[in-house]
C-alpha positions as CSV (number, residue, x, y, z in Angstrom):
1,X,14.9,-2.8,20.0
2,X,11.4,-4.7,20.1
3,X,11.3,-7.9,21.5
4,X,8.0,-9.5,20.5
5,X,8.2,-11.6,23.5
6,X,8.4,-8.9,25.8
7,X,6.0,-6.1,23.3
8,X,3.3,-8.8,23.6
9,X,4.1,-10.2,26.7
10,X,4.0,-14.4,25.6
11,X,6.7,-17.4,25.3
12,X,6.4,-19.2,21.9
13,X,6.8,-23.1,21.7
14,X,9.2,-22.6,18.9
15,X,11.2,-20.1,16.8
16,X,8.6,-20.5,13.7
17,X,5.7,-19.7,16.2
18,X,7.7,-16.5,17.5
19,X,8.5,-15.5,13.6
20,X,5.0,-16.1,12.4
21,X,3.4,-13.9,15.3
22,X,5.8,-11.4,15.0
23,X,5.3,-10.9,11.2
24,X,1.7,-10.1,12.1
25,X,2.3,-8.1,15.0
26,X,5.2,-6.5,12.5
27,X,2.4,-5.9,10.2
28,X,-0.2,-4.5,12.1
29,X,2.4,-1.8,13.4
30,X,3.6,-0.7,9.5
31,X,-0.1,-0.7,9.3
32,X,-1.4,2.1,12.0
33,X,2.1,4.1,11.4
34,X,1.2,4.3,7.2
35,X,-2.9,5.2,8.5
36,X,-1.0,7.8,11.1
37,X,1.1,9.0,7.7
38,X,-1.5,9.3,5.2
39,X,-4.3,10.5,7.2
40,X,-3.9,14.3,6.6
41,X,-3.8,13.8,3.3
42,X,-7.6,12.9,3.9
43,X,-6.4,9.1,1.8
44,X,-5.9,5.5,3.3
45,X,-2.7,3.4,2.3
46,X,-4.6,1.7,-0.1
47,X,-5.8,4.7,-2.2
48,X,-2.5,5.3,-2.2
49,X,-1.5,2.4,-4.1
50,X,-4.1,2.8,-6.5
51,X,-3.0,6.5,-7.3
52,X,0.9,4.9,-7.3
53,X,-0.1,2.1,-9.4
54,X,-2.5,4.9,-12.1
55,X,0.8,6.9,-12.1
56,X,2.9,4.3,-13.0
57,X,0.7,2.8,-16.0
58,X,1.0,6.2,-17.6
59,X,-2.1,5.5,-19.0
60,X,-6.0,4.4,-17.7
61,X,-6.5,1.3,-16.9
62,X,-8.8,-1.3,-16.3
63,X,-10.2,-1.6,-12.2
64,X,-9.4,-5.6,-12.9
65,X,-5.8,-4.8,-13.9
66,X,-5.9,-2.2,-11.2
67,X,-6.9,-5.1,-8.2
68,X,-4.2,-7.4,-9.8
69,X,-1.1,-4.7,-9.2
70,X,-2.3,-3.6,-5.5
71,X,-0.1,-4.9,-2.3
72,X,-3.7,-5.3,-0.2
73,X,-6.0,-7.1,-2.7
74,X,-8.8,-4.8,-1.5
75,X,-12.5,-6.6,-2.2
76,X,-13.8,-3.1,-2.3
77,X,-11.7,-1.7,-5.0
78,X,-14.9,0.1,-6.5
79,X,-15.5,1.8,-3.2
80,X,-11.6,3.1,-3.0
81,X,-12.3,4.0,-6.3
82,X,-15.5,6.0,-6.2
83,X,-13.8,7.7,-2.9
84,X,-10.8,9.0,-5.1
85,X,-12.9,10.3,-8.1
86,X,-15.6,12.1,-5.7
87,X,-11.8,13.5,-4.6
88,X,-11.2,14.2,-8.0
89,X,-7.6,12.4,-7.9
90,X,-8.9,10.4,-10.7
91,X,-11.4,9.9,-13.4
92,X,-13.3,7.1,-14.8
93,X,-13.2,7.1,-18.8
94,X,-15.7,4.7,-20.5
95,X,-13.6,2.8,-23.5
96,X,-15.2,4.3,-27.3
97,X,-15.6,0.5,-28.6
98,X,-17.0,-1.1,-25.9
99,X,-18.9,1.3,-23.5
100,X,-19.5,-1.5,-20.5
101,X,-16.0,-1.1,-20.0
102,X,-14.2,1.5,-18.2
103,X,-11.2,2.7,-17.5
104,X,-9.3,4.3,-14.6
105,X,-6.4,7.2,-14.6
106,X,-5.0,10.0,-12.3
107,X,-6.1,13.2,-12.6
108,X,-4.1,16.1,-12.8
109,X,-4.9,16.3,-9.1
110,X,-4.1,12.9,-8.0
111,X,-0.6,13.7,-9.7
112,X,0.3,16.9,-7.3
113,X,-1.1,14.7,-4.3
114,X,1.3,12.3,-5.1
115,X,4.1,14.8,-5.7
116,X,3.7,16.4,-2.3
117,X,3.9,12.6,-0.8
118,X,6.8,12.3,-2.5
119,X,8.6,14.6,-0.8
120,X,7.4,13.7,2.9
121,X,7.2,10.2,3.0
122,X,9.8,8.5,4.6
123,X,10.4,4.9,6.1
124,X,12.7,5.5,9.2
125,X,11.7,2.9,10.9
126,X,14.2,1.1,8.6
127,X,17.0,3.2,9.7
128,X,18.6,0.6,11.5
129,X,18.9,-1.7,8.7
130,X,21.9,-1.8,6.4
131,X,21.3,-2.1,2.2
132,X,21.9,-5.6,2.9
133,X,19.9,-6.2,5.5
134,X,17.3,-4.8,3.7
135,X,17.5,-6.8,0.9
136,X,18.0,-9.7,3.0
137,X,14.6,-9.6,5.1
138,X,12.8,-8.6,1.4
139,X,14.4,-11.7,0.6
140,X,13.0,-13.6,3.6
141,X,9.7,-12.8,3.2
142,X,9.3,-13.9,-0.5
143,X,10.5,-17.0,0.5
144,X,7.7,-17.4,2.7
145,X,5.4,-16.6,0.0
């Protein structure tokens, strides 16, 4: 089991400072693991999040709605959706009533990719947690926000 003090070879003035540093360190570690996992699929964790949001919506969505639901609010959402369009994982659909409004919809290729990812995604880094501990962690993180 890791120890933030040993991992970064540092001492902390108090446990609250240690906790904040540990959260940031762990978030960075998780981001690295996510990037490694999604790399073979040719997408980023943010693009995966967009695809999951669109799959769950079951209907085309405005880009702003997607942005509001994202885990990591990406300021470059247009660029992320452009890349997903180029890969044929999503489609843009113009509103019939107002041509200025553009919706985004997941394509069949996007659904296939998510299905493939669903079969292999693994949260084994939480294997040391019981369900109760995972809930407690989630509640503590909610409490921070």
